[in-house]
N, C-alpha and C positions, 0 to 999 in steps of 0.2 A: 831454652837451651838454661842447661846448667850450669852453672857456676863455675870458676876455675877449681875456687879452693873443694867446692864440692866434688869434682874431677878427680883431685889429690887426696881426698879421703877414699874416697872409693878402690883407688892404684894400691893404697897402704895398707887397706885391708886385706886386698886380694893379696896382695906378696907377706902381710902376716901370718893368714893362713894355710898358704902355702910352705913356709918354712915350719912352720908346727907340726904340719902334718910328714912333711920328710922327717922331723925328729923324731917323732913319733915311730915312725914306721906303719904307717897306717898307709893300706895299698887299696883302701876305699874310695872311689871317685870324688872330685870336689863339688860341691853342688854351685851352680852358675849364680852370680849376682846380679839382682835385678837393677836396672838403670832406670831411674822415671823419665819417661817419656817430657821432653819438652813442651812447654806451651808454643804452640802455633799460631792461633788467634784468638782473638774474645769478641766474642758474640754478645751483643746489647740487645735486649726487646725491652718494650716493642721499637720496632724499627721504625716507625715515622709518627714519634709522640707527638702529641698538642694540648696544652693546654691552656689557661689562662690565669692574668697577673690575679697571682693571689692564690693560686691551686696549685695540688701536688700530684704528680704521679711516680709511681714505684718502678724503676728500671732494675732491670737484671742483667749481670753479667756473665757469662759461663766462658773462661777460658778452654780450648780445644786444644788436639794434637793434630797434627798432620793428614791423622784417619778423619778425623771430626770428631775423636772421642769425648766425652767431657772430662775434663780434669779437675779434681777438687782442690783450687788453689787459691790463696786470698788473692783480694781487690783492691785496688785503691782508685776511688774516686775520684773528679775532678772537674770543672767548668772552665770552658774556655773564654767565657764572658758572661763571668758574674753579675754585670749590670744588667743581665737580662735573666737569668737563672742561676739557680745556686743549686749544690748537690750535697748530700748528707755520706754519711760513710757508708750508711746501708743502702747509698742508692736513692733515695728519694730526692727527686728534683722539683723545686716551686719555682715557680713563677716571679720575678721580680718585677720587670719590666717590658712593654710588648717589643718583641723582634725575635730573633734566631740565635738560640745559643748551641755550641758545640760541648757536647757532654761526653766525657772521658773515663774508659774504665782500665786501669794497667796493672797484670797479673804477669810476674818473671821478667819484663822487660818490653812484654806486648802489648801493645794499647788498642781498644776498639773504640768506636765512635758511633755517636749517634746525634743526629741534627736533631733540635726540639722547641719547636714553632711555640712562641708564648705571646696569645691575641690578647689585645688589650682588654679591659673589661666594659663592657657595654652599661651606658647608665641607665636605670632603671625605668620604663616606657611609662611614661605620665598618662595619667586618665584626663579622658577631656572636661575640662574642668567647665566651659562655656560656649554656648554657641554663639555668635556675632553676626548677623546680618548685615548686607550691604543696605539692605534701604528698612526706613521704620515701618513707612504705609505707601500704599501704591493708587495710583488712579491710570489706570488702563480705559481705551477707546476699544470698541467691539472688533475683533478680529486680530487685535495688536499681539505681537508677541513682545516678552519680554524677561530678559536673563537676570534671576537673584543671585546670591553668592553668598555662601555661609561659611564661615572662617571659625574650625576649631580648635581652641586655642586653651593652653595648660592652665597651671593657676596663676604662672608669673606672666600671663601674657603672651609667652610664644606661641608661636603656629604651629599646628599640629598637621603633619600632611599625612595624606593618604587613609587618613580614617572613614570610615563608612556613615555614610548620610543617607537617612530616608524624609521622605519629603510627603506631603499631603495637604488636602484642602478641602475644608470641611462642609463646602459646597461644589462637588468636583462637575458641576453640570454649568458653573458660571467659572470658573478657571480651572483649566488642565493644567498639572503639573507635573512636569516631568522629572525623571530621577537625578538628573543634575539640576533642578531647580531652573528650568526654560517653563514660563507660564505662556498660556496661549489664553485671551480672553473669549468665551462662548457665549456667554448672555449676560445681559444689564443684570446688577446686584452686589452683593460685597460676600467676602469668603475670607477666612482664617488661612495663611497658609503655616505648616507647622513642618521644621527639617528637625530631626532628633537625630543625635550620636553620643551612643557609649551612655543612655539613660540622662543624656543633657539633651534641651531644646529650647528653640528660639521660634517668635510666632510674629508676623506681619499680620494686616490686611488689606485685602487687595480689592479695588472698588472697578468695576467696569460699568463704564458710561456709554451712551450710545453714541456714536460718529456724528458728527455735524450734517444736514442733510441742505442739499440744494447744490451751490457750485459758487466760487469767489469771482470777480472779476478787476482788475489792478492792472497798474499800467510798469513799465520794467524800462529801465534806462540800460540800453544796450550801445555797440560800438555802430550799430546802423539809425540808433536816434531813441526816441521813445516811443514804445510801442502798447497795446492794452491784448492781454491774454484773460481768459476764463480758466481756471482752475477747478474743475469737475470734482465732489470730494470723493469722489470713487477713485480718482487718480489723475484722471486724462487731463492733457494739456492742449488747448487750441487757443491760436491768434487770433485775434478778430484782426478783421482786414481794413483798418481803419488808417492807414498811414504810418508814419515814424514821427510825426511830432503832434502825437497824442497824449493826453494825459488826464486824470482825473474824472475817470469814467464812473458812473452812474447808472447803475440801469432802470428800466420804469417796472414799476410795481409791479405789471404780468411778467416781466423777464424777456418780453421778445425785442423790445430796443433797449440802447444804449444811446446815453449822453454823456458828452465830452471833451475836452478842451484843447484848442490847437493852439499852439505856438510856431509860427513862421513867418518868413519875409516875404515879402510882395516885392519878384521878381522885376516888378516895374517901377515902383518908385522907392525900394530897398528900403521900406518900413517896417517893423515889427506889427505883425496880427495878430492880436489874441480874442479869438474868436471861440463860438460853443458849437457844435455839431451834433447829429443825431446819425445811427446807423441802426439797422437790424443788426441781431444778432449773430447772424448767417455772413454778416460784413457787407450784406446786400443795401442800395438804396440811401446810402450816403445824402444826407442834407444841410446846408448854412442853416442854421439858425438864428444866430445874432452875429449883426456888423456893426457895433458902435466903435466909435473914434478910440475909444481907451482897451482896457484889458475886459476881457470873460473868462471866467474861471470858476472851478466848484460849483459845478452844477450838481441840485438835487432835487430829484421828482416828488412831485406833490402824491400825497396819497391816492387822489384819483386818478393819477396819471395826465392832468389835463396843463399843468402848468409846471414851470421849472423856475425854483429860487435859483440865483447863483451870486458871484461875485464880479462887479464890474465898477468901471470909473470912466467918467466921462471924456478925457482923454488919456494917453500916458503920464504917468508921472502924476497923475492926481490922488486923491484920499478915496480908499474902496469903500463901498458901499453895498448894500444886499438888494437885489434887485428881483422882480417876479417876473417871466415872461409867459405867454401862451404857448404853447407847443409848435403851433402853426406858426409862430413869430409876430404874431399881428399887435400884440398889445405887450410892450415892458413899460411896469413901473420898479419907482424908487423906491425903496420904502424905508432908508435911513438917510435921506437928503438932510434931515435936519440934525445931522450929527457930523458937521463939515471938518471937525478937526481930528478924525480916528479912522482907524482902517479898518474894516468890518471884513469879517472871512468865514469861510467854512459854513454857509446856511445851512439847517438840519430840519425837514418839517416834523410836528410830534403826529403819531399815528392816527390821529385825528384830521390833520390836515387844520386845526384850530389856529396852530403858534407855530413860531421856527425860532429856533435854539441859533445863536452866533458866537463868535468870540470877537473884541473889537480892542483894538490897541489904539489907546487913546493917549491923553494927555499926561495922566500919570506913570506912564512910562513904564507900562506892563499891558499886557491882553487880560481880558476876564471873559468869563462867558454869560452872554444874556438871555434873556427868553423874551420873544414879545407876540402878540394876535400876529395872524396872518397880514392882515394890511397895515403894521408897523405902527400900530399902536400900543400902552402900556406896558413898557419895555421894564425889563427887570432882571438883575444883577443875580445869578445864583450863584457864584463862586466867591469866596471871603477872601480877605486881604492876603492870607496865608498862600492862594493859591494862585501864584505868579506865574505867568507866558502859560496859560490856560486855552488851550486850542483843541479845535475838531471834535465838537460836541454830538452826541449821537443820543437817541431816543431808546427808552428799551419799548418794548414792542408792546406793552399797557399803558404806556404813556407814564409810568408814576415815576421815572428815574431818569438822572441824564448822566450818562460816560462822559470825559474827555481827558486830555493827558494836562499835565502840568508838572512844570518847570519843579515846584518846590515838594516833590514827592519824598519819601523817602530814603530812594535810593537812586534819584535822578529825572528823566521826564516820566513818570508812573501815570500809569489809569487813574482815575478818580471819579466815584460815584457818588452822585448828592441825589435827594430828592428833589425834582420838577421846580421846586418854588423855593429849593435853598436847604440849608440845614447842617443836619450832622453827615461830613463826608465819610466814605470808605476808598481806603486807599490800596489798590492791588500793588505792593512792594515787590518786584520784579528786579534784579539787577541790569545795569544797562539804560538805553532810552525805548520808552514806547510811546508809537505816537498814530494819528488817523483811528481813532478805535471805532466800529460801526458793530452794533449788535444783530446779532443772526433773527431772522423774521419768527422763529419759536421761542426767544429769550436766552437759550439755553449755552448760548457762546456769546464769545464778544472776538471780531477778527481785529487785527492791528500789525505795524509798521515795526519789524523790528532792526535789529543787527545782528548780523553773523560774520565774524573777522570784520566788522567796516563795511562790511554789503548790506543793504536794505534787505530783509524778507518778510514776506506777509506769514501772521502766524494767528493760529488761534487759541481759544482758552475758555475754561468755564467762568463765569464775573465773579466766581471767587479765588480767582488767581491758579485753577488748580486745572491738569491737563492739558498742559500748553505744548501744543504738536506746530512744527516747521510746516508750509504746505506749499512755498514757491518762492525763489527770489523775484522780488518786485515791491511794490510801495501802494500807497492811495489805497484799500483794499474796500470795496462793498459787497454784499450778499446779493444773490438771485434766486428766487424763491424757488424751490424744487417742482 
């Protein structure tokens, strides 16, 4: 729209021309005066501009009349949000901060606007500086699956999410590796697992071990009492029909029978009875073996299957001794009658049947591990003074070592392995308490009682403390040969 001053000037010029023409007597027609078209709109392009902070964009403002024709008029620029974007006299808008700014262009009092979107500058994508694995090395059992996690990190240690990872194994026939780090143990042996991302890589060694063979027999405390179970190491669990007051099971060398201790109250006299029984592995043919006046517990079969060593006392409350009984119950012999001021426990036969290891709690105020001949002679202590409260000895299948639990281990009640005649000890330091160790028939594993949330469970592990696996809720494990 024209201003009032411009309109007055135009009218004055027209009158002046008319007066001049009349004075001159010119009869020629007066040419029309062109009146400039007013600005009807100011159109800005691009219509939907967007930039990042620090970037610029050239905006164009075109004044147009009511018929849409372009008018060549001066334009004044303005940003209504200068903290988001500024605009120059030539229409160059520059992003200052993230957000949306209205950019206006005005010509002859008419204003056009456009919304400029300013995006924040994304930080540069850092490259992968290193790959960190969740495990340094792995021990797997045959057929086992395990998830390894690889963390991709920037140079400052921050986690980089969504980076491609490529997994592989140096021996894929030993361990199969999925693209997400899921491992599956296929065959015994060792392999190197490698994961790489953006030229960086990490490795770990995975060793696959054979699974334990045979089965484990153990007792379990439940609401219904104390019962005996067999866990086949293929996973099946079977309850032995041996009553609900049974504990300390031990299988015969051929695995066909199980000896166990029973604690129950005599319904006639009201006295507590602590006797030994034998039952077939299928739960049939339960036989009462011992009927001493005192306590009988902790049975252990001789390697030839003809005798059982056990813990007993003449009467309830008397010190415990180590006894041997024929499997038909005909002959009972006290092997430690000359140790009257001590409590003997947990007898274990050597593989050749010539010696018996046991623990003894005596006047020194702690228990130690001893070895004696099968007739009770030639006793020798194999645990040293540092191994206080040593319990539950077990012989290695080759007869060269004895394992037992000791309260003075590095992390609590640990499993200790010593030569059969005593000497330098090997501590298997595992957090928590480990009790009742027993060697597998092939010497490749140890079973023991451990704790999960204060509940006793049976575990197995390699004799070096590796490949620890939870097998079942229970205690007092013993191996049954395959």
